[in-house]
Backbone as XML, in Angstrom:
<?xml version="1.0"?>
<chain id="A" units="angstrom">
  <residue number="1" name="MET">
    <atom name="N" x="66.953" y="123.148" z="49.665"/>
    <atom name="CA" x="67.436" y="122.487" z="50.827"/>
    <atom name="C" x="66.356" y="122.505" z="51.915"/>
  </residue>
  <residue number="2" name="GLU">
    <atom name="N" x="65.202" y="123.013" z="51.502"/>
    <atom name="CA" x="64.107" y="123.169" z="52.493"/>
    <atom name="C" x="63.637" y="121.763" z="52.944"/>
  </residue>
  <residue number="3" name="GLY">
    <atom name="N" x="63.504" y="121.464" z="54.257"/>
    <atom name="CA" x="62.952" y="120.146" z="54.692"/>
    <atom name="C" x="64.108" y="119.167" z="55.043"/>
  </residue>
  <residue number="4" name="LYS">
    <atom name="N" x="65.306" y="119.502" z="54.559"/>
    <atom name="CA" x="66.409" y="118.595" z="54.908"/>
    <atom name="C" x="67.205" y="119.117" z="56.070"/>
  </residue>
  <residue number="5" name="CYS">
    <atom name="N" x="67.580" y="118.257" z="56.907"/>
    <atom name="CA" x="68.354" y="118.629" z="58.103"/>
    <atom name="C" x="69.843" y="118.323" z="57.767"/>
  </residue>
  <residue number="6" name="GLU">
    <atom name="N" x="70.618" y="119.356" z="57.863"/>
    <atom name="CA" x="72.076" y="119.205" z="57.620"/>
    <atom name="C" x="72.775" y="118.930" z="58.974"/>
  </residue>
  <residue number="7" name="ALA">
    <atom name="N" x="73.529" y="117.894" z="59.037"/>
    <atom name="CA" x="74.293" y="117.647" z="60.247"/>
    <atom name="C" x="75.541" y="118.504" z="60.284"/>
  </residue>
  <residue number="8" name="VAL">
    <atom name="N" x="75.720" y="119.112" z="61.476"/>
    <atom name="CA" x="76.916" y="119.946" z="61.655"/>
    <atom name="C" x="78.015" y="119.022" z="62.175"/>
  </residue>
  <residue number="9" name="ARG">
    <atom name="N" x="79.070" y="118.953" z="61.484"/>
    <atom name="CA" x="80.167" y="118.097" z="61.893"/>
    <atom name="C" x="81.172" y="118.911" z="62.763"/>
  </residue>
  <residue number="10" name="VAL">
    <atom name="N" x="81.351" y="118.380" z="63.980"/>
    <atom name="CA" x="82.227" y="119.015" z="64.930"/>
    <atom name="C" x="83.446" y="118.129" z="65.212"/>
  </residue>
  <residue number="11" name="TYR">
    <atom name="N" x="84.634" y="118.644" z="64.966"/>
    <atom name="CA" x="85.841" y="117.909" z="65.206"/>
    <atom name="C" x="86.142" y="117.810" z="66.729"/>
  </residue>
  <residue number="12" name="ARG">
    <atom name="N" x="86.064" y="116.588" z="67.253"/>
    <atom name="CA" x="86.330" y="116.391" z="68.673"/>
    <atom name="C" x="87.690" y="115.699" z="68.938"/>
  </residue>
  <residue number="13" name="GLY">
    <atom name="N" x="88.550" y="115.703" z="67.985"/>
    <atom name="CA" x="89.840" y="115.037" z="68.150"/>
    <atom name="C" x="90.876" y="115.973" z="68.886"/>
  </residue>
  <residue number="14" name="PHE">
    <atom name="N" x="92.118" y="115.549" z="68.975"/>
    <atom name="CA" x="93.189" y="116.271" z="69.644"/>
    <atom name="C" x="93.715" y="117.254" z="68.562"/>
  </residue>
  <residue number="15" name="ALA">
    <atom name="N" x="93.340" y="118.511" z="68.757"/>
    <atom name="CA" x="93.716" y="119.577" z="67.698"/>
    <atom name="C" x="95.135" y="119.686" z="67.537"/>
  </residue>
  <residue number="16" name="ARG">
    <atom name="N" x="95.601" y="119.970" z="66.276"/>
    <atom name="CA" x="96.998" y="120.093" z="65.968"/>
    <atom name="C" x="97.722" y="121.218" z="66.713"/>
  </residue>
  <residue number="17" name="LYS">
    <atom name="N" x="96.963" y="122.281" z="67.093"/>
    <atom name="CA" x="97.668" y="123.367" z="67.815"/>
    <atom name="C" x="98.063" y="123.019" z="69.220"/>
  </residue>
  <residue number="18" name="TYR">
    <atom name="N" x="97.556" y="121.833" z="69.782"/>
    <atom name="CA" x="97.989" y="121.476" z="71.059"/>
    <atom name="C" x="99.029" y="120.328" z="71.087"/>
  </residue>
  <residue number="19" name="ARG">
    <atom name="N" x="99.486" y="120.011" z="69.850"/>
    <atom name="CA" x="100.482" y="118.933" z="69.791"/>
    <atom name="C" x="101.897" y="119.466" z="69.949"/>
  </residue>
  <residue number="20" name="LEU">
    <atom name="N" x="102.723" y="118.775" z="70.592"/>
    <atom name="CA" x="104.122" y="119.162" z="70.849"/>
    <atom name="C" x="104.902" y="119.210" z="69.464"/>
  </residue>
  <residue number="21" name="GLY">
    <atom name="N" x="104.691" y="118.321" z="68.617"/>
    <atom name="CA" x="105.365" y="118.333" z="67.298"/>
    <atom name="C" x="106.561" y="117.398" z="67.193"/>
  </residue>
  <residue number="22" name="GLY">
    <atom name="N" x="107.536" y="117.879" z="66.559"/>
    <atom name="CA" x="108.637" y="117.021" z="66.146"/>
    <atom name="C" x="109.677" y="116.676" z="67.218"/>
  </residue>
  <residue number="23" name="ASN">
    <atom name="N" x="110.644" y="115.949" z="66.851"/>
    <atom name="CA" x="111.605" y="115.430" z="67.692"/>
    <atom name="C" x="112.417" y="116.475" z="68.420"/>
  </residue>
  <residue number="24" name="LYS">
    <atom name="N" x="112.647" y="117.572" z="67.721"/>
    <atom name="CA" x="113.333" y="118.737" z="68.266"/>
    <atom name="C" x="112.674" y="119.259" z="69.558"/>
  </residue>
  <residue number="25" name="ASN">
    <atom name="N" x="111.350" y="119.372" z="69.552"/>
    <atom name="CA" x="110.608" y="119.886" z="70.671"/>
    <atom name="C" x="110.623" y="118.823" z="71.836"/>
  </residue>
  <residue number="26" name="TYR">
    <atom name="N" x="110.501" y="117.690" z="71.479"/>
    <atom name="CA" x="110.544" y="116.586" z="72.542"/>
    <atom name="C" x="111.889" y="116.631" z="73.254"/>
  </residue>
  <residue number="27" name="ARG">
    <atom name="N" x="113.007" y="116.652" z="72.521"/>
    <atom name="CA" x="114.304" y="116.716" z="73.112"/>
    <atom name="C" x="114.491" y="117.934" z="73.955"/>
  </residue>
  <residue number="28" name="TYR">
    <atom name="N" x="113.928" y="119.023" z="73.576"/>
    <atom name="CA" x="113.985" y="120.327" z="74.343"/>
    <atom name="C" x="113.388" y="120.189" z="75.677"/>
  </residue>
  <residue number="29" name="VAL">
    <atom name="N" x="112.136" y="119.643" z="75.711"/>
    <atom name="CA" x="111.393" y="119.468" z="76.882"/>
    <atom name="C" x="112.008" y="118.422" z="77.837"/>
  </residue>
  <residue number="30" name="TYR">
    <atom name="N" x="112.490" y="117.293" z="77.241"/>
    <atom name="CA" x="113.219" y="116.236" z="78.010"/>
    <atom name="C" x="114.449" y="116.898" z="78.738"/>
  </residue>
  <residue number="31" name="ARG">
    <atom name="N" x="115.143" y="117.760" z="78.024"/>
    <atom name="CA" x="116.483" y="118.277" z="78.522"/>
    <atom name="C" x="116.151" y="119.387" z="79.594"/>
  </residue>
  <residue number="32" name="ARG">
    <atom name="N" x="115.195" y="120.230" z="79.353"/>
    <atom name="CA" x="114.949" y="121.373" z="80.281"/>
    <atom name="C" x="113.882" y="121.190" z="81.247"/>
  </residue>
  <residue number="33" name="GLY">
    <atom name="N" x="112.911" y="120.237" z="81.044"/>
    <atom name="CA" x="111.755" y="120.062" z="81.832"/>
    <atom name="C" x="112.005" y="119.442" z="83.186"/>
  </residue>
  <residue number="34" name="LYS">
    <atom name="N" x="110.956" y="119.500" z="84.019"/>
    <atom name="CA" x="111.016" y="118.867" z="85.369"/>
    <atom name="C" x="110.112" y="117.622" z="85.297"/>
  </residue>
  <residue number="35" name="SER">
    <atom name="N" x="110.621" y="116.551" z="85.925"/>
    <atom name="CA" x="109.989" y="115.251" z="85.786"/>
    <atom name="C" x="109.221" y="114.935" z="87.128"/>
  </residue>
  <residue number="36" name="TYR">
    <atom name="N" x="107.965" y="114.304" z="86.884"/>
    <atom name="CA" x="107.155" y="113.956" z="88.015"/>
    <atom name="C" x="106.726" y="112.490" z="87.754"/>
  </residue>
  <residue number="37" name="PRO">
    <atom name="N" x="107.347" y="111.492" z="88.464"/>
    <atom name="CA" x="107.039" y="110.139" z="88.196"/>
    <atom name="C" x="105.856" y="109.558" z="89.003"/>
  </residue>
  <residue number="38" name="SER">
    <atom name="N" x="105.214" y="108.522" z="88.484"/>
    <atom name="CA" x="104.185" y="107.745" z="89.191"/>
    <atom name="C" x="104.342" y="106.303" z="88.858"/>
  </residue>
  <residue number="39" name="ARG">
    <atom name="N" x="103.454" y="105.516" z="89.245"/>
    <atom name="CA" x="103.496" y="104.014" z="89.037"/>
    <atom name="C" x="103.563" y="103.727" z="87.592"/>
  </residue>
  <residue number="40" name="ASN">
    <atom name="N" x="102.607" y="104.227" z="86.787"/>
    <atom name="CA" x="102.424" y="103.854" z="85.385"/>
    <atom name="C" x="102.835" y="104.920" z="84.423"/>
  </residue>
  <residue number="41" name="LEU">
    <atom name="N" x="103.091" y="106.185" z="84.828"/>
    <atom name="CA" x="103.302" y="107.280" z="83.967"/>
    <atom name="C" x="104.399" y="108.173" z="84.499"/>
  </residue>
  <residue number="42" name="VAL">
    <atom name="N" x="105.070" y="108.920" z="83.674"/>
    <atom name="CA" x="105.907" y="110.012" z="84.022"/>
    <atom name="C" x="105.535" y="111.260" z="83.337"/>
  </residue>
  <residue number="43" name="LEU">
    <atom name="N" x="105.380" y="112.332" z="84.064"/>
    <atom name="CA" x="105.081" y="113.603" z="83.494"/>
    <atom name="C" x="106.290" y="114.499" z="83.381"/>
  </residue>
  <residue number="44" name="ILE">
    <atom name="N" x="106.576" y="114.961" z="82.268"/>
    <atom name="CA" x="107.690" y="115.966" z="82.142"/>
    <atom name="C" x="107.041" y="117.259" z="81.639"/>
  </residue>
  <residue number="45" name="HIS">
    <atom name="N" x="107.384" y="118.365" z="82.480"/>
    <atom name="CA" x="106.749" y="119.663" z="82.238"/>
    <atom name="C" x="107.764" y="120.736" z="82.078"/>
  </residue>
  <residue number="46" name="LEU">
    <atom name="N" x="107.481" y="121.682" z="81.187"/>
    <atom name="CA" x="108.300" y="122.837" z="81.014"/>
    <atom name="C" x="107.403" y="124.057" z="80.897"/>
  </residue>
  <residue number="47" name="LYS">
    <atom name="N" x="107.702" y="125.073" z="81.664"/>
    <atom name="CA" x="106.810" y="126.260" z="81.640"/>
    <atom name="C" x="106.903" y="126.927" z="80.260"/>
  </residue>
  <residue number="48" name="GLY">
    <atom name="N" x="105.808" y="127.503" z="79.883"/>
    <atom name="CA" x="105.811" y="128.186" z="78.552"/>
    <atom name="C" x="104.502" y="128.968" z="78.403"/>
  </residue>
  <residue number="49" name="ARG">
    <atom name="N" x="104.331" y="129.767" z="77.328"/>
    <atom name="CA" x="103.224" y="130.550" z="77.093"/>
    <atom name="C" x="102.060" y="129.762" z="76.476"/>
  </residue>
  <residue number="50" name="GLU">
    <atom name="N" x="102.348" y="128.873" z="75.566"/>
    <atom name="CA" x="101.332" y="128.065" z="74.929"/>
    <atom name="C" x="101.207" y="126.711" z="75.544"/>
  </residue>
  <residue number="51" name="LEU">
    <atom name="N" x="100.072" y="126.072" z="75.259"/>
    <atom name="CA" x="99.761" y="124.821" z="75.860"/>
    <atom name="C" x="99.992" y="123.700" z="74.790"/>
  </residue>
  <residue number="52" name="LYS">
    <atom name="N" x="101.014" y="122.839" z="75.046"/>
    <atom name="CA" x="101.403" y="121.756" z="74.058"/>
    <atom name="C" x="101.558" y="120.444" z="74.780"/>
  </residue>
  <residue number="53" name="PHE">
    <atom name="N" x="101.097" y="119.407" z="74.150"/>
    <atom name="CA" x="101.193" y="118.067" z="74.821"/>
    <atom name="C" x="101.898" y="117.095" z="73.874"/>
  </residue>
  <residue number="54" name="GLY">
    <atom name="N" x="102.588" y="116.222" z="74.492"/>
    <atom name="CA" x="103.240" y="115.053" z="73.722"/>
    <atom name="C" x="103.111" y="113.834" z="74.536"/>
  </residue>
  <residue number="55" name="PHE">
    <atom name="N" x="103.107" y="112.667" z="73.799"/>
    <atom name="CA" x="102.908" y="111.409" z="74.416"/>
    <atom name="C" x="103.991" y="110.395" z="73.928"/>
  </residue>
  <residue number="56" name="SER">
    <atom name="N" x="104.620" y="109.734" z="74.839"/>
    <atom name="CA" x="105.709" y="108.777" z="74.495"/>
    <atom name="C" x="105.379" y="107.449" z="75.031"/>
  </residue>
  <residue number="57" name="VAL">
    <atom name="N" x="105.297" y="106.454" z="74.166"/>
    <atom name="CA" x="105.050" y="105.064" z="74.618"/>
    <atom name="C" x="106.123" y="104.193" z="73.901"/>
  </residue>
  <residue number="58" name="SER">
    <atom name="N" x="107.039" y="103.735" z="74.641"/>
    <atom name="CA" x="108.229" y="103.023" z="74.017"/>
    <atom name="C" x="107.819" y="101.583" z="73.649"/>
  </residue>
  <residue number="59" name="GLY">
    <atom name="N" x="108.735" y="100.898" z="72.915"/>
    <atom name="CA" x="108.472" y="99.577" z="72.484"/>
    <atom name="C" x="108.556" y="98.588" z="73.703"/>
  </residue>
  <residue number="60" name="LYS">
    <atom name="N" x="109.116" y="98.990" z="74.773"/>
    <atom name="CA" x="109.100" y="98.124" z="75.967"/>
    <atom name="C" x="107.672" y="97.815" z="76.511"/>
  </residue>
  <residue number="61" name="VAL">
    <atom name="N" x="106.771" y="98.798" z="76.231"/>
    <atom name="CA" x="105.412" y="98.707" z="76.741"/>
    <atom name="C" x="104.608" y="97.560" z="76.141"/>
  </residue>
  <residue number="62" name="GLY">
    <atom name="N" x="104.873" y="97.297" z="74.866"/>
    <atom name="CA" x="104.128" y="96.142" z="74.190"/>
    <atom name="C" x="104.193" y="96.306" z="72.711"/>
  </residue>
  <residue number="63" name="ASN">
    <atom name="N" x="103.337" y="95.533" z="72.032"/>
    <atom name="CA" x="103.284" y="95.678" z="70.574"/>
    <atom name="C" x="102.584" y="96.903" z="70.137"/>
  </residue>
  <residue number="64" name="ALA">
    <atom name="N" x="102.513" y="97.139" z="68.796"/>
    <atom name="CA" x="101.967" y="98.411" z="68.276"/>
    <atom name="C" x="100.520" y="98.598" z="68.765"/>
  </residue>
  <residue number="65" name="VAL">
    <atom name="N" x="99.771" y="97.591" z="68.752"/>
    <atom name="CA" x="98.327" y="97.689" z="69.133"/>
    <atom name="C" x="98.242" y="98.226" z="70.571"/>
  </residue>
  <residue number="66" name="THR">
    <atom name="N" x="98.971" y="97.708" z="71.496"/>
    <atom name="CA" x="99.003" y="98.072" z="72.876"/>
    <atom name="C" x="99.434" y="99.532" z="73.002"/>
  </residue>
  <residue number="67" name="ARG">
    <atom name="N" x="100.555" y="99.821" z="72.397"/>
    <atom name="CA" x="101.148" y="101.156" z="72.477"/>
    <atom name="C" x="100.113" y="102.232" z="71.926"/>
  </residue>
  <residue number="68" name="ASN">
    <atom name="N" x="99.442" y="101.931" z="70.784"/>
    <atom name="CA" x="98.478" y="102.881" z="70.284"/>
    <atom name="C" x="97.265" y="103.011" z="71.196"/>
  </residue>
  <residue number="69" name="ARG">
    <atom name="N" x="96.893" y="101.897" z="71.783"/>
    <atom name="CA" x="95.705" y="101.985" z="72.639"/>
    <atom name="C" x="96.025" y="102.927" z="73.828"/>
  </residue>
  <residue number="70" name="ILE">
    <atom name="N" x="97.151" y="102.785" z="74.453"/>
    <atom name="CA" x="97.560" y="103.522" z="75.568"/>
    <atom name="C" x="97.719" y="105.065" z="75.189"/>
  </residue>
  <residue number="71" name="ARG">
    <atom name="N" x="98.265" y="105.225" z="73.975"/>
    <atom name="CA" x="98.413" y="106.653" z="73.520"/>
    <atom name="C" x="97.036" y="107.259" z="73.263"/>
  </residue>
  <residue number="72" name="ARG">
    <atom name="N" x="96.124" y="106.556" z="72.705"/>
    <atom name="CA" x="94.768" y="107.047" z="72.447"/>
    <atom name="C" x="94.074" y="107.406" z="73.759"/>
  </residue>
  <residue number="73" name="CYS">
    <atom name="N" x="94.279" y="106.503" z="74.766"/>
    <atom name="CA" x="93.653" y="106.761" z="76.084"/>
    <atom name="C" x="94.262" y="108.071" z="76.714"/>
  </residue>
  <residue number="74" name="LEU">
    <atom name="N" x="95.561" y="108.184" z="76.655"/>
    <atom name="CA" x="96.205" y="109.409" z="77.211"/>
    <atom name="C" x="95.750" y="110.613" z="76.525"/>
  </residue>
  <residue number="75" name="ARG">
    <atom name="N" x="95.696" y="110.580" z="75.227"/>
    <atom name="CA" x="95.354" y="111.726" z="74.389"/>
    <atom name="C" x="93.876" y="112.122" z="74.637"/>
  </residue>
  <residue number="76" name="GLU">
    <atom name="N" x="92.988" y="111.186" z="74.776"/>
    <atom name="CA" x="91.574" y="111.549" z="75.052"/>
    <atom name="C" x="91.452" y="112.118" z="76.455"/>
  </residue>
  <residue number="77" name="ASP">
    <atom name="N" x="92.108" y="111.629" z="77.406"/>
    <atom name="CA" x="92.044" y="112.184" z="78.800"/>
    <atom name="C" x="92.630" y="113.622" z="78.866"/>
  </residue>
  <residue number="78" name="VAL">
    <atom name="N" x="93.681" y="113.875" z="78.234"/>
    <atom name="CA" x="94.337" y="115.174" z="78.149"/>
    <atom name="C" x="93.368" y="116.161" z="77.391"/>
  </residue>
  <residue number="79" name="ARG">
    <atom name="N" x="92.770" y="115.641" z="76.297"/>
    <atom name="CA" x="91.831" y="116.492" z="75.537"/>
    <atom name="C" x="90.704" y="116.979" z="76.438"/>
  </residue>
  <residue number="80" name="LEU">
    <atom name="N" x="90.172" y="116.097" z="77.311"/>
    <atom name="CA" x="89.057" y="116.502" z="78.134"/>
    <atom name="C" x="89.496" y="117.443" z="79.358"/>
  </residue>
  <residue number="81" name="MET">
    <atom name="N" x="90.797" y="117.295" z="79.734"/>
    <atom name="CA" x="91.264" y="118.118" z="80.868"/>
    <atom name="C" x="91.980" y="119.410" z="80.419"/>
  </residue>
  <residue number="82" name="ARG">
    <atom name="N" x="92.087" y="119.570" z="79.123"/>
    <atom name="CA" x="92.871" y="120.628" z="78.573"/>
    <atom name="C" x="92.540" y="122.000" z="79.144"/>
  </residue>
  <residue number="83" name="THR">
    <atom name="N" x="91.304" y="122.284" z="79.465"/>
    <atom name="CA" x="90.928" y="123.594" z="79.921"/>
    <atom name="C" x="91.275" y="123.851" z="81.440"/>
  </residue>
  <residue number="84" name="GLU">
    <atom name="N" x="91.544" y="122.733" z="82.107"/>
    <atom name="CA" x="92.010" y="122.803" z="83.536"/>
    <atom name="C" x="93.392" y="122.925" z="83.764"/>
  </residue>
  <residue number="85" name="VAL">
    <atom name="N" x="94.229" y="122.810" z="82.729"/>
    <atom name="CA" x="95.732" y="122.732" z="82.866"/>
    <atom name="C" x="96.347" y="124.026" z="82.524"/>
  </residue>
  <residue number="86" name="LYS">
    <atom name="N" x="97.321" y="124.422" z="83.320"/>
    <atom name="CA" x="98.100" y="125.718" z="83.069"/>
    <atom name="C" x="98.896" y="125.539" z="81.829"/>
  </residue>
  <residue number="87" name="SER">
    <atom name="N" x="99.253" y="126.658" z="81.218"/>
    <atom name="CA" x="100.011" y="126.726" z="80.030"/>
    <atom name="C" x="101.389" y="126.121" z="80.242"/>
  </residue>
  <residue number="88" name="GLY">
    <atom name="N" x="101.981" y="125.516" z="79.176"/>
    <atom name="CA" x="103.370" y="124.955" z="79.264"/>
    <atom name="C" x="103.451" y="123.802" z="78.216"/>
  </residue>
  <residue number="89" name="LYS">
    <atom name="N" x="104.565" y="123.127" z="78.289"/>
    <atom name="CA" x="104.810" y="121.982" z="77.380"/>
    <atom name="C" x="104.843" y="120.722" z="78.276"/>
  </residue>
  <residue number="90" name="TYR">
    <atom name="N" x="104.042" y="119.754" z="77.899"/>
    <atom name="CA" x="103.938" y="118.565" z="78.727"/>
    <atom name="C" x="104.233" y="117.274" z="77.802"/>
  </residue>
  <residue number="91" name="ILE">
    <atom name="N" x="104.968" y="116.370" z="78.452"/>
    <atom name="CA" x="105.125" y="114.994" z="77.802"/>
    <atom name="C" x="104.669" y="114.015" z="78.848"/>
  </residue>
  <residue number="92" name="PHE">
    <atom name="N" x="103.784" y="113.115" z="78.418"/>
    <atom name="CA" x="103.433" y="111.987" z="79.210"/>
    <atom name="C" x="104.133" y="110.755" z="78.724"/>
  </residue>
  <residue number="93" name="VAL">
    <atom name="N" x="104.888" y="110.115" z="79.540"/>
    <atom name="CA" x="105.643" y="108.899" z="79.177"/>
    <atom name="C" x="105.034" y="107.729" z="79.824"/>
  </residue>
  <residue number="94" name="ALA">
    <atom name="N" x="104.610" y="106.742" z="79.107"/>
    <atom name="CA" x="104.067" y="105.554" z="79.631"/>
    <atom name="C" x="105.108" y="104.506" z="80.010"/>
  </residue>
  <residue number="95" name="ARG">
    <atom name="N" x="104.965" y="103.980" z="81.210"/>
    <atom name="CA" x="105.832" y="102.982" z="81.642"/>
    <atom name="C" x="105.270" y="101.538" z="81.229"/>
  </residue>
  <residue number="96" name="PRO">
    <atom name="N" x="106.107" y="100.535" z="81.205"/>
    <atom name="CA" x="105.638" y="99.204" z="80.904"/>
    <atom name="C" x="104.512" y="98.674" z="81.595"/>
  </residue>
  <residue number="97" name="SER">
    <atom name="N" x="104.332" y="99.133" z="82.859"/>
    <atom name="CA" x="103.284" y="98.643" z="83.675"/>
    <atom name="C" x="101.833" y="99.178" z="83.241"/>
  </residue>
  <residue number="98" name="ALA">
    <atom name="N" x="101.894" y="100.193" z="82.381"/>
    <atom name="CA" x="100.677" y="100.891" z="81.897"/>
    <atom name="C" x="99.842" y="99.987" z="81.020"/>
  </residue>
  <residue number="99" name="LYS">
    <atom name="N" x="100.428" y="98.967" z="80.393"/>
    <atom name="CA" x="99.662" y="98.041" z="79.529"/>
    <atom name="C" x="98.668" y="97.153" z="80.348"/>
  </residue>
  <residue number="100" name="SER">
    <atom name="N" x="98.891" y="96.928" z="81.615"/>
    <atom name="CA" x="98.073" y="96.077" z="82.339"/>
    <atom name="C" x="96.981" y="96.797" z="83.170"/>
  </residue>
  <residue number="101" name="VAL">
    <atom name="N" x="96.857" y="98.143" z="83.104"/>
    <atom name="CA" x="95.886" y="98.884" z="83.884"/>
    <atom name="C" x="94.783" y="99.407" z="83.014"/>
  </residue>
  <residue number="102" name="SER">
    <atom name="N" x="93.672" y="99.702" z="83.639"/>
    <atom name="CA" x="92.473" y="100.172" z="82.919"/>
    <atom name="C" x="92.654" y="101.675" z="82.500"/>
  </residue>
  <residue number="103" name="HIS">
    <atom name="N" x="91.767" y="102.076" z="81.587"/>
    <atom name="CA" x="91.639" y="103.469" z="81.184"/>
    <atom name="C" x="91.322" y="104.445" z="82.398"/>
  </residue>
  <residue number="104" name="ASP">
    <atom name="N" x="90.459" y="103.962" z="83.281"/>
    <atom name="CA" x="90.117" y="104.792" z="84.447"/>
    <atom name="C" x="91.335" y="104.942" z="85.325"/>
  </residue>
  <residue number="105" name="THR">
    <atom name="N" x="92.166" y="104.008" z="85.510"/>
    <atom name="CA" x="93.371" y="104.156" z="86.338"/>
    <atom name="C" x="94.298" y="105.095" z="85.726"/>
  </residue>
  <residue number="106" name="LEU">
    <atom name="N" x="94.499" y="105.073" z="84.376"/>
    <atom name="CA" x="95.375" y="106.066" z="83.691"/>
    <atom name="C" x="94.809" y="107.552" z="83.853"/>
  </residue>
  <residue number="107" name="THR">
    <atom name="N" x="93.497" y="107.604" z="83.710"/>
    <atom name="CA" x="92.857" y="108.913" z="83.899"/>
    <atom name="C" x="93.097" y="109.530" z="85.275"/>
  </residue>
  <residue number="108" name="ARG">
    <atom name="N" x="92.952" y="108.691" z="86.349"/>
    <atom name="CA" x="93.095" y="109.074" z="87.747"/>
    <atom name="C" x="94.588" y="109.516" z="87.862"/>
  </residue>
  <residue number="109" name="GLU">
    <atom name="N" x="95.485" y="108.695" z="87.321"/>
    <atom name="CA" x="96.913" y="108.947" z="87.474"/>
    <atom name="C" x="97.376" y="110.235" z="86.838"/>
  </residue>
  <residue number="110" name="ILE">
    <atom name="N" x="96.777" y="110.565" z="85.644"/>
    <atom name="CA" x="97.087" y="111.786" z="84.998"/>
    <atom name="C" x="96.652" y="112.979" z="85.863"/>
  </residue>
  <residue number="111" name="ARG">
    <atom name="N" x="95.513" y="112.839" z="86.391"/>
    <atom name="CA" x="95.025" y="113.964" z="87.262"/>
    <atom name="C" x="95.823" y="114.085" z="88.548"/>
  </residue>
  <residue number="112" name="GLN">
    <atom name="N" x="96.232" y="113.005" z="89.139"/>
    <atom name="CA" x="97.018" y="113.007" z="90.336"/>
    <atom name="C" x="98.436" y="113.641" z="90.043"/>
  </residue>
  <residue number="113" name="LEU">
    <atom name="N" x="99.035" y="113.300" z="88.847"/>
    <atom name="CA" x="100.361" y="113.811" z="88.507"/>
    <atom name="C" x="100.256" y="115.363" z="88.381"/>
  </residue>
  <residue number="114" name="LEU">
    <atom name="N" x="99.220" y="115.753" z="87.551"/>
    <atom name="CA" x="99.074" y="117.259" z="87.362"/>
    <atom name="C" x="98.821" y="117.966" z="88.707"/>
  </residue>
  <residue number="115" name="SER">
    <atom name="N" x="97.994" y="117.406" z="89.507"/>
    <atom name="CA" x="97.632" y="118.006" z="90.836"/>
    <atom name="C" x="98.998" y="118.071" z="91.730"/>
  </residue>
  <residue number="116" name="ARG">
    <atom name="N" x="99.713" y="117.011" z="91.751"/>
    <atom name="CA" x="100.911" y="116.941" z="92.642"/>
    <atom name="C" x="101.949" y="117.939" z="92.083"/>
  </residue>
  <residue number="117" name="ALA">
    <atom name="N" x="102.012" y="118.170" z="90.787"/>
    <atom name="CA" x="102.931" y="119.142" z="90.226"/>
    <atom name="C" x="102.390" y="120.566" z="90.268"/>
  </residue>
  <residue number="118" name="LYS">
    <atom name="N" x="101.203" y="120.747" z="90.791"/>
    <atom name="CA" x="100.574" y="122.003" z="90.833"/>
    <atom name="C" x="100.375" y="122.693" z="89.429"/>
  </residue>
  <residue number="119" name="LEU">
    <atom name="N" x="99.912" y="121.949" z="88.569"/>
    <atom name="CA" x="99.703" y="122.354" z="87.176"/>
    <atom name="C" x="98.339" y="122.527" z="86.762"/>
  </residue>
  <residue number="120" name="LEU">
    <atom name="N" x="97.395" y="122.204" z="87.711"/>
    <atom name="CA" x="95.937" y="122.409" z="87.433"/>
    <atom name="C" x="95.604" y="123.877" z="87.855"/>
  </residue>
  <residue number="121" name="LYS">
    <atom name="N" x="94.710" y="124.521" z="87.090"/>
    <atom name="CA" x="94.416" y="125.958" z="87.347"/>
    <atom name="C" x="93.838" y="126.156" z="88.757"/>
  </residue>
  <residue number="122" name="GLU">
    <atom name="N" x="93.047" y="125.248" z="89.321"/>
    <atom name="CA" x="92.449" y="125.426" z="90.671"/>
    <atom name="C" x="93.518" y="125.321" z="91.711"/>
  </residue>
  <residue number="123" name="ASP">
    <atom name="N" x="94.760" y="124.824" z="91.465"/>
    <atom name="CA" x="95.763" y="124.664" z="92.470"/>
    <atom name="C" x="96.593" y="125.898" z="92.670"/>
  </residue>
  <residue number="124" name="MET">
    <atom name="N" x="96.239" y="127.066" z="92.054"/>
    <atom name="CA" x="97.002" y="128.256" z="92.126"/>
    <atom name="C" x="97.120" y="128.731" z="93.598"/>
  </residue>
</chain>
């Protein structure tokens, strides 16, 4: 193998250990969590020891392509902010108006929601 450069593959996706998981967990957070609404998103948070995220984009938002695009944007933004967020269980719910806004707007709105709810580590 001398003289050959091996590429180190690094997984940059949304790790499974940060996913909220099945329907049972979503229902639990919806029932017990506190809601923080904004124009295009709703954040539902429940205090906890571990850090878990869930994303909900209903059929009212648009077709499958649109819903998946919004979900990917939300997931990527949360992946990058993960170290700044306090532990707990989070669900981000996209409203129908989210389909007509840019990725930057969604990013700003996520940060504003977390800040308003005092869920960023610097807000202690």
